[in-house]
N, C-alpha and C positions, 0 to 999 in steps of 0.2 A: 444588420450591424456591421462595421469595420473591424473584420479579427485582424489585419493588419496594425492599425491605428494603435490597436491593444496590444502590440506587441505577441498574439497570434501569428504565427507565419504558414501559409498552406504550404503542404507539401508540393513537389512537383511532379508531375503526371509524364509517365514516359508512355512512348507510342507504344501501344498491345498491350501495356501493363493493366492489371484489375485495378482502378482507382477505388474499388469499394474499401479496403484497408486502409487506403489514406484517408478516406472519406471519415471512418469511424474515430483513426487516430485524433483527425481534427477536432470532429465533436467533444473525445475524448478530454482532448486538451481546454475546449472551449466550456467545459465544464467542470473543469480544475480551476480555470481562471473564476467565471460569473459565478460559480456554486460552492464550492468547497473554500474556496477564499472570500467569499461573503460575508454579510456581516448577520445572515439568517443562520450561520451553521450553530451547531452548538455543541459544547462537550459530554462526555459520558463517562463514570465514575462506574470503575469494576472491581469486585473483590477478587482478590488472587487465593485466597486463601483457601476455598471450594471451586476449582474450578474443575470441568467436564473432563471426564476421561475421553480421548481422538485415538485410543491407540487401536481397538479395532477399528475406524475409519482411517485412519493409517496405515493399515496393514492390508485392507482391503484395496486400496490405491496401488500399494507395491503390487499386490499379485495380480491382480485385473489388469491393469495399466503401465505396469513398472516405473511407477511413480514413486522418487522419494523425493525428503524434504531432511534439509539441513541448513547447518550455518555455513556459508561459503569462504570462503579465507583471501587472503591476497592478493596471490595470481590470478584471482576472478574477479578481481575490483572493475575493471574494464568491461570485461563481457556484462555484466550485470547491471552494472549502470548506463551501458550502451543499450541495452534492451528495457530496461525501464524510461529512457529518453523517447527511446522510438515507440513504445508502447502507452507513455504517458505525460510524455514531456519533458523539458529540463528542470525544471522547480523538483520534481519528485526527485530526479534525477542528482539533484544536488544534494539533496537529503541522504540519498544512498552513500555519496561520498561521506559525508560526516559517518555513518552507521558503519563505514571502511578504516574510520581514523579510529573508532575505538579497538580495543582490546579484553576479549574475543568480542567480534566484530556484532555489532547488535543490529544483525538481521538473518532472516531467514528465506530460503527458497523452496519451491515446489520445480523436481525435473525431471524429464523424461528423456531420458537418451544424453544427448550433447544439447536438449530445448528446456529454457527455463519455462515455467508454464504461469505462475506467481512468484510475487515477495511479498515481504511485510519485515516493516523496520521498527525500532524503537527507539528513544534517547536520540532523536536528531535534531529537533528543533528547540525542545525542550525537555527537560530534567522530568522524566515517572510519567511520559507523553508514547503513548502509542502510533505508531503510522509513521511514514504514508505504507498503503498496502491496496496491492491490487492482482486479480487474476483477467488475463486474455481470457478475449471473448469468446474465443472457442472452447476454453476448458472450464467455464462456467458450469455450475452447476451439479458438480461432484463432491461437492465440500472441500473442494481446495484452501479455497479462502477460510474456512474453519481450524483447522489444522495448523495453518499459518498465522492465525487469529492466538489460538492457542501455545502454542510452541513459542509467540513469543512471551504472551503474558505471564507462561512458564518461567523463562529466562528474567522475567521483571521481578518476579516473585523470590528466585535466584538471589537477586541483587540485594533482595531485603525490604522489598518495597513486599505492602499487605494490600494497597491500592493501586491501581492503575489509573491513567486518565485517559482517555480515548479523546484526539483533539478533531475538531471540528467535521463532526460525523455527520456523513451522507444519509446512509440506511441504518437509520434508527432502529427499526424493527430487527434486523439483523443482528446487530450484537444484544437486543433486547434478549432475543430466544438464545442467542449460542454462548452468553455468559452473563445472562440476567444485569445488564448495563442501564445505569440509571440515567435521565437529562442531568448535569446541572444545573441547578435555577441563575440565571442572569450569566452564563457564559456564552453568551450571543455574542459578546466582543471580542470577536475573535483574536489569537496570537499575530495571526499574517496583516489586523489592519495594518495600513498605510505600508504595504507592500512595493517595496521596487519593483519594477515592471517595464520591460524591454520596452523603448520607446517608437 
């Protein structure tokens, strides 16, 4: 597979630098291009009126690890966008920029000290769409992604939506378990079809 031909640029390797994170980043970007933006991904529908309560999980993460969840504000735009670009690539970073054009910002982040651990956006590429969202690999498995998901869906409910669309889903089982989301039939033709890519 010629990644450069498809607009995926391998990171520069610096002598003495641990290249494993770079390889992981490359694989993540490849995943986004060839899987998330492919025609096999489907959308899911989630009912917003009966979302699960994640306050106990949120309090646990704050007490044990010092992780807080918040909606970032304008002065943090560059910080958040650059982090998403580094961890998940420019396509998701562009969607984050749209999130910061809304008021209030349509994005939530998980923060530990001065470090971002994960993010979730909504109403970026399409109205009533949740996503993109991601948690850095070293912070996965703690429930951060679930809290970010619920926080975002609660925000969408406050906007007046009774249902939300999770677009181009990768891990269907995660959303089925977390919020009882259901696959939307005949949604395999993505809104990302014919997406312009860097040559």
